[in-house]
N, C-alpha and C positions, 0 to 999 in steps of 0.2 A: 648893663648885664655883664660878667665878668668871663672871660675864657676859659674851658675847661684845661687841666692839666692833660702833658701826655700821657699817663698814667690814668688817670682819669675816665679819656676820651677811650682807650683799647679798652676798661673796665666797661664802659657803656655799651659801646658795639657790642662787645661780649654778651650782654645779656639781651639785646636784642637779637644776635645770633641763637640764641639758646631759647628765645621765645618763638622765631620762625622756625625754629627744627618742632620744637613740642606742636604747633599748627600742622605741618606738614605729615607727624605721623599719625595727627586725628585724624587727619583726611583720608592718609593712607590706609588708616582700620574702618573709616567707614564704604572706603572703595573695598577691602578685604571683604567686609560681610556681607555688604550687595550681591557682588560675585558670590559667594557661598550660599546666599539664599536662591539665585537665577538658577544655583546648580543645583537645587532640591538639596542640598543636604538636611537629614533628619537634625540630629543632631551637633550643634557645630559650636567650639570653642568662644563664646563672648570676646572682642576682641578689651583692649585695655581702655578703647575710649569708651565701650561700653556699658563696661563695669562703671566705672566711673559716671554716667550717666543715669542707672539706677539708684545711683546713693541718694537718699533724701536730703533736700535741698538744706537743713542745719549740719550735714557732715559734710559737705561739696565744698572743695578747697580748692582754686585752682592751681596745678604747679607756680604757673607765673606769682599768684598772692603770693603761696608759699617761700616763693625767692625773694616779693616785696617784702616781707614778715622777715626775711632773715637779713635783709639789705640792712632795712631799718634798725634792725637790732646790732646789726657788726658796729663798731665802735668808727672805725676807717671812713664808715655814711653819716656821719649824724656832722656833716657837713652844707652849707649851699649849695652844693655843686650843682650840676647840671643831673646827675645819675639821684639825688636825691626829689628833685622836682619825676622823676619818674617812675620814682618809688610815690610820692605822693599821690599822682594821678592814679596809680594801680589801684591804692587804699581808697579812691574815690570813683571809682568806677560801680556806678548806680546797679547796674544789673548782677555785676560781681555782688554786688552786696547783697543782693537779694537772691542769693545765689542761685542760680542762671546756670547751668551745665557749661562746662570749659571746652571751646575756649567761643567768644563771641567780637573774632578781630572785623569782621566786614558784617556790616545790615544783610538781611535773610540766612546768613550759615545758620542760625540758631534756630531756622525753621526746616530745619533740614531732617526729615522724619525718620525715626527709628528702624531700619529693617526689619521687614516681617517673613516669614519663610511663608512661602505659597501653598497650597494644601496638595498633597499626593497626587496625581493620578491625573492630572490635570489636562496632559498633552498627550502626545503618541506614544505613549508607550508601550515596549515590549508585551507586557503583560494583558494589558487590552487588546492589543492586535491580536495576539496569539488565539484570547478566551475567544473574542465573535468570530476570526477566520476558523476555530473549531466549533464553535456554533454551527457555523454553515457547513462546515463539511460534514459535521454529523448530522444535521440534515438531510441532507441531498443524500448520504448513508442510508437515511430512512429510506428514502425515495426510492432508490436503488431496490434495495432491498425487497419491498412492495411489487415492485415491477419484475426484477430477478423472480421471486416465489411466482410468480403468475406464470410465467413465461416458463420456467421449469417446473411446476404444478409444484411445489413443496407443501408439503406437509395441505392442508384443506383452510377453503376460504375462512373458515370462521377462527380456525387456529392463527390464520395471519393477524385477522381484526385484533383479537384479543392481546396476540403478541405485542403488536402493535399500540394499543391501548396502554401494556406494563409496561413499555421501555417509556412511552411518554408520561404516562402518572409517576416513573421512577425520577425521571430527570427533571419534572415538576419539582419533587420530594428532594432531591440535591440541590437544585437553585435555589429553593426556600429554605433549605440548611446551612445552606453558603451566606446568605445573604443573614442567617440567625447569629453568624459567627462575625459578621465582620465588623467593622466600627464605626455607629452610627455618625462619629464625629469627620469620619472623612469617606464622602461620600465618591469619591475614585479611586478608594482601596479594590486590590487585588480580587479581593474576598467579592465585592458587592459586583464588580465586573465580571467575575466568573459565575457567580448568581444570576447578574441578569440573563448571561450568556445559553447557564442550562434550563432556566424558565422560558427562555425564546423558544428552545430546541423542543421541550415538553410540548408546549402547548402548538409551538407550528407542526409537529409528528402528528399531535391530537387532532385536529384538525383535519390533516390527510388523511387521518385515518377515518374520521367521518366520510371524508370525500368518496374515499375507495370504498369505504364500506353503503354506500347511497351509489358512487359508478359505477363501478365495477362489479359486484357480491349479491345487490338488492338485495342486503339484508337492512335495507333500513328501505322506506316510501321516500319519496321526493319533501312532498312535507316535512317526515320526523327527521328527513337526515337535516333540510335546512335547520329545524329547530335545536340541534342537535349540535352544531355546529355555531349556529346562533352561539348557541348557551356553551361554548367553549373559547370561543371570542371574546364574549363578555365577562368570561371569568379571566384570563389573560391579562387584557385591558382595564378590568377592578384591580386587580394586581399589580401594575404599573401603575396606576393612580393613585394604590394605599400605598407603595414604596415610591412615588412621587420622582417614577422614573422613566423620563422621556425615551432613551435607549429602549427598555426593555417593549413600548407599546411600539415603538415603529419594528422592533422584530419582529412582533408578534403580527403583524399586520401583514407586515413584504415576504417574510417567511411564506407566510399563508395564502399570501396571492398569488407570487410568485410560482412557488411548488407546486400548488394546485393544477393548471392545465399538466403540468409532467403526470397528473394521474390520470384525466379524461382525454388526453391527445385529440382534443376539437374541444374548437368552440362553440357551445352550445349554451341551450337556455338554461342548465344545471350549474354552469360554470360562471355564468352572469350573473346566475340567484344565490351563488355565496361567495360570489366578489360585490354583490349589493349589501351581503346580509355584516360582511368586515368592515363596509360604509356607516352602515347602521351603525354598528355596536363602537364604531368608534368616536361616534359624530357626538353621544353625553363626554366623554374622555376629554378630546380635544377642546368643549366647548366650555366644559370644569378649570382645566387648566391652561387655556389659551396655548398649545401646541401647534402653532400652524405647521413644523413636520408633520405631524400627523395627518392633519388635514388632506395633503398632497397626497402622504403615502398611504391614503385609506380611498384617496377621488379617481388620480390618477390611472392607476390599475383597470378601475373600472370602465372608464373612458376606454384605455384604447382595448379592453376588450368588447365593449359595445359597438365600437369603430371595429374589428376583425369580424365580430360576426354580424353587423351592414355590409360587411364584403363578401360574405360569404354567403351571404341570402340569394346574392345573385344565381347562385347554384342551385341550391335548399328552397325547397317550398316548405319553410315551417312558421304558422302563424304562431304558437309560441313564443316562439323566436323573436319575434318583431315586438308581441307584447311583454315580453324582460325586458328589452332593450327600450322602450318608453317608458317602464315601472324606472327602472333602473336612470332613465335621463330625469326623469318626474323627482325622484330621490335626490340626485343630485342639485339638482336646483332648489330644493326645500333646506339642503344640507346646509348651501352657501348663504340662503338667505336666516339661515339661523348662525351661523356664525358670524354673519355681519351684522345682526340684532346683539348677539351676545356677545362679543366680540370687536366691539370697533378697532381694535390696534393692526385687526386682523386684515384690515381692510381689500388690500391688493390679494392676502388667500383667497377670501371669499369671490370679489370678483373674477381672478381665475377658473375658480371651479363653477362660476357661473358661467362663463364663456364654453369652456369642455363639455359640462354636461349635457344642454341638450343637441352638440353640433351631431352628434349618432342617429337622433332621430331625422336629421335633416337629409341622410343618407340612406336608414332603411327604408323610409316611407316608399319614396322612387322607384330604390334597386328591387323593393321584395313585395310589393301591393300593388294594386291596382289606383287608377287614378283618384278615384273616389274616397276609397278607403289611410292614402296616403294624404290625400287632405284635411280629413276627419284625425290623423293624426298630427298634422302641423297645425290643425287649427287646433287643438287642444293645449299643446305646449302654445302656441302664443296667446290664448286666454289665460293659460297659467302666469307666463310673464307680467301681460298686462295687469292681474288682478295685483300681483306682488307690486309693478309700480305705482299702480295707483294707492295701496295700499302705505306704501314710502311714502309715496306724494300728497297726499291728502289727508290720512288720519295724525291727529297729532302727536301720538306716543310712540308713534314709528318713526314721523318724520323727527324726534329727536334722537331714535337711537339708531335711522339704518342714515349712511355717511349721502351728502349729493354724488359724490363719485359712485357710489355703487348703485345709487336711484337712477343715473341718467345712464350704466351698464344696462341696467335690465330694462330698462326703455329702449337702447340702442338695438338688443338682443331681442327684444319680442318686435321690432323694426324688421329684422332679418329675416326673424322667424314668420310673420306675414308675408312677407316678399316669396320667402321659398314656399309658403304654403299658397299665397297665389298661381305662381309659376306652374306647382303641380296639379293644382285644382281645375285650373280653369283650360284650354284651349289656347295656343299660339294668338292666334287671331283675337282674342278678348284678354290678351295679356296686357297692352296701351291703356285702354279703357279704363282695366279695373283700377291700374297703378294710379291713375290719373285721380279716380273718385277717390283712395287713400290719399291721394297728395293732397288735395282740397278737403279733405277731414283733418288733416293734419294742421292745414294752414288756419282753419277753422277753431285749432283746437290751440295752435301757439298763439292766434290773434285774441283770445281767451285769457291763456293762462298767461299768456305773456314768458312763453318759455321758448328760451333760444333752442336747448336741444331739441325740441319738439319743429322750431322751424328748419334746422336742418335735417331733420326726416323729411319733414312736406318738400324739400329742395332737391332730396335724392329723390324722392318718390316721384319728383317731376320731371327731374331731366332723366331716369331711367323710362317711365311712361310718354316723355315724351317721343325720347328715340321709338322705341317700339311701336308706337303711333307711327310714326313717321315712314316706317318699313314694312309694317302690314296693314294696317288699317288707312293711312290716309299718306300715300305715296306723292309725291310732285307731279307724279305727271296725273293726276287725276284737274289739278289746275290747269296743266300749259294744255293737253288735247282731249278731247272730247272721245271717250271711250265707254261710257257709261257711266250709271251715278255710284255715291256710292250706299246708297238707301239711309234709313234711318241710323245705319252705328257709326258712320260716317259723319251726319249729325250732330250725333250725342258726341263725340269723340272731338269734331272742332270748336262744341261749344265748351266742353271740359277744359281742353286746352286754355282757351277766353278764358275761362274763368278762374283755374289755376295763375295764367299769367300775371292776374289783374288782384290776384287774393295773396299771393308772395308777397309782392312791394309792400300792400297794404299790412299786413302783419308783422311785415319787417321794420318796418317804419313804427309802429303803436310801441312793441318793444322794445323800440331804443337801438338794437345790435347795431343796427347801418348805419350810425351818425355818420356825415363829412358824405355821403355815397353818392351825392351827387358829384361830388370831385372824382370818382369810378366812375367811366359810365357803361362799363361793361355789363354788370348786374341790369342796370335797363335797359340799356340796346339789348339783350339776352327775352328781357320780359315783353318789351316791344315789338320781335321780331316774333315772338310766341304768339302773341294777343292779332299783330297781323294775320300769323298762317292761320291761327283759328277760326277768325273769323271769315276771311275767305273763303275754308273749304269748308265754314258750316254754313255759308251761302251759297257755297255751290250744288252742297247735297239738298239743297232744300229746294234750291232752283229745279235742279233735275228730279225730284221727289211731284214737283207741281206737274212739267214736259219732263217727260224723258225724251228729249231728243237736241237738235243741234241749236234749239232757235234757246229751248232754257240753257245753256249752256252759254251760249253768244249773253241772254239776256242777267246770267249771274255774275258774268263778268264786269256788265255796264255798273251793275248794283257794286260791285267790287271797287269801283275804281269812285262811285260817287261817293259811299260809306267813307272811305279813306280823305275822301278831300273834304268832308263834312266834317269827321274827326280832328282836321288838320284846323281848320276855321276855327273851331271850336276850342281846341288846346289854342290859338295865337289869342283868340278875344279871352279870354283867362287868363292870358300871359300877357298884358297888358303890365301888372304889377307882379308879377313871377316871375321872373330869367328864365332856370329851368323847364317852366311850359313854353315860353315864347319859341326856344330852342328842338324841344319836342316836334309844336306844332311846323317849325321850318322845317325841319327835318322831313317829317311826316308829308309835306306839301310839296318836296322834292321827289320821294319814293313816289309818291301819286302823278307827278308829271311825269317821271320817268316810265312807268307803266304806261302810262296814255301813250306816251309815243312812242317805247319800245315794242309796246306788244300790243296794245290795242289797236293800234293804226295797221297791224301787215296782219292782224288774227280779225279782227272786226271784219266787217263788209255791211256794205248799201244803210238800211237806216240804223243800225245797230251802232254803227262805228257816228254817224251825222246823231243821233240823240248823244251818247258820251261827250263827244268834244262840246257839242254848245249848253247841254245841259254842267259840263268842270266847269266852262268858263264863265258861265252868268253868275255863277256860284263862285268864283272868285273873285269877279266885277264886285258881287254885291258885301263880299266878305272886305273886300279892300275898301268902299267907300264906310261899312262898317268901323271899321278897325281907325281909317285914317279919325275918325267923328272920337272916338273914344280916347285915341293919342292927344287930340287935341283937350279934352276935358282934363285928362290925368296922364303926369307923366310918368313914364313907369320907372322903378324903383328897382334899381339894377345894384 
């Protein structure tokens, strides 16, 4: 290949520099257009590169192609030098022959998307801020006007209510007019935002006017006022649904919920009822549109109001308030279930509503009612939650629509409600027995259903029930010193402890949630200790029921020691081929001997001591010979 002449080399370098400059110009035009789009310039002048990009493919000729063509036609470039090869390469570029936009110097550069202007009003614009701030200030002005009219006795109550209704209607009409004037293709346009703000102010003012007419002036009876308030909120939310405007829906609900307490000046059953109406009216719209914010905006004020009403009930005896709190909780749970079934994507929103809704009833019952009535309310809430859990767990249609998380949350809240109902309905002396009964039932349910969640609930019930039983019904002093028996209640509590201590591990093994549990000794040790304590307490209570004297106390300890020895030997014999059973048997043998030497030797006297030691020794001798014969027949598999 011949070397280029000095003049030809300079010409080649000049062509390369010209091509690089054109590419840099193109990239600069792209950056400038992107900056203009980010600054939301409505009408910007298209850059030369963009003007070139929109030329039809048949008319697109890149500048370097034009230069190549000019070089081909120039007489000085008809030679076979390097510049001719460079021009030929430009002519043979298949992408340029196909009419691709200029330039394509590097892979991937041709895929840069054309800049597009973002719709106006999608950020925190001054017009949007001013519109919503103005709506809030106007609504507060309406509230303060109603309050000042009452304080200063301006006009009459009828004129105040009528004037508020007229003002609200004018605001709604102005919002409708502003919305009609706005451009439909611009969702964030200033006209639409102003329409939303005006409509929000109008519906909020009209709702407050209804509250004032019901709570302050008695122009409307409570049922009529609630009906009119429901109609107003439904109308506002229906308009938001028609306009597909979540800000309008949020504004209608929040403005009414926040300003209503300023009218009533107290948290009573009427205020709770109006807030419940807002939640009921918002449910169809939020389910239809999937607006999670609307569900929270309608549910949280109701929960806060019912919590405040529950605290207020400590000083006010109002059965109507209790009923309104319970109804609000039931409707909140129902709304959460409907949301979870209709909108699976709003799972966490439904779970939040589910957790918050029944909470006020947990306070209202103990604070405002006597024990039977409070227990009845708690039982009703527990039954409702269990019904929803059963439907979501066993009904095929709802099992496919309700998520596993929501069903588990319902079960957890039902367990909490059951505990609260148990503690409220029963006396403290029966708490442990009741919780142990519930733990046993849940253990059976976990065994049948093979449900890890039910097993977790059973474990929590068992731990709490054992703790309460240990404190109130079967203290350790019952086994250490004789001071009278615990009666049938103590024997029942001991048997329940023993049954639960057996049922929980059996259910866990069946479920398979505790695979590898033998390597973790703590759960097995806890179950074993509970089993020993329960059987010992039940034996002591039974012996003292037969003979309530020191002889009955001593007899019980003899039986306890011998039963432990027998149980240990049974584990050893069964554990010839199972290592873990052998370990458990050896541990129980050690515990039995420790009791025999440390406790029975010091506590028992006379014949009781002789009987305990002789029987324990003979049983151990017989067990040793039997165990030796079993080992000779079969080697244990470790």
